[in-house]
N, C-alpha and C positions, 0 to 999 in steps of 0.2 A: 293848688288843690292838695286839702286838709286828709288826712288819713282818723277815719271810725277803727280806735283800737277793738283788737280779738276780743276785748272781755264782753263790748256790748254789742258786739254781730254774735254773738254765740245766744244772748238766750233767746231768741225767739225762737231758734231748731227746739232748743232745752225746751221752753214754756210749753211748744207744739206737743215735742214728747208726751211730755205730765200730762198734756190732756189726752189726749189718744191713750196713756195708761188704763188713767181716771175713765175713763169713758170705753174701754173692758173690762174695767175692776167693777163698773157701778150699774153700768145696761145692762137686761137682758133679753134684749133683743138683738135674733140676731145679725139684722140688715146695720144696727148701730153699730155692734163687736167688728163688721165687717168695715163698714166705714172708719171707728178707731185702730183698726189695726189702720188702713191707708195712711191713716195722719200721720201714726209710726213712721211707715217709710218716708214719707215725702220729710218728716222731720231729720231723719239717716242722708236719704241725699242734697237738703242742705246742707250736713255738716257738714259734708262730703268735699260742696260743691263751695264752704267756704276754708275750706282746709285747702283743697287747689289754685284757692287766689290769695290764702295768704303766702303760698309758697312760690306761690308764682309755675305751678304745674299743668300740666291742663287733664294729669288724674282724677281727676276730684271728677271730674265732668263724664270722666271715659264710666268712672264707677257709678255717677246719678245716671249713666240708663245702662249698665245694667242693673240697678234697684226700682227705675221705671221699670223692662222690662220685669223683670218678679214681684213686682204689685200689678201689672197686666193681666200675668197668667196667676195671679194669688186670686184676682176677683173674679179670671171667669172661673175657675172651681169651687171660691169662695160663691157665687150669685147661682152654679149649678147646683151643689150641695143644696143653699139655702130653699132651693124651687124643690127639692127632693126633700128635703123636708117635708113645708108646710103640706106638699102633695100630697103628703103620708100623716104627717100627724095632726095635718091643719090648725097649725099656731108656729109662731115662731120665736116662740121661751126658752132659751137656753135650756134651761132644766127642764121643761120634757124632752130635749136632749138624748136625756139618760132612758128613754121607751129602748130606746135602738138599740141597744145593750146584747147581742149574739147570746 
């Protein structure tokens, strides 16, 4: 069985992370920004899995579980904030959230 070179395997997480960064920087909708952050977290988790497989250690899988836990917490808090902003401002535009400054 042939092995895939590490350079070729790392292309997917790098592309996913770049896609997430572009989504955060370009989009103004808070839901799309939240989804882009999720894509970046999944790319980081995939990097942990690849690193763990490369060195034959289960540490990458353990770190991936921690990343998944962090992503679940981030989604719950992020969606709660988005619902509250939508209720207060009736828009999901991230520029309109500047009006919430005290």
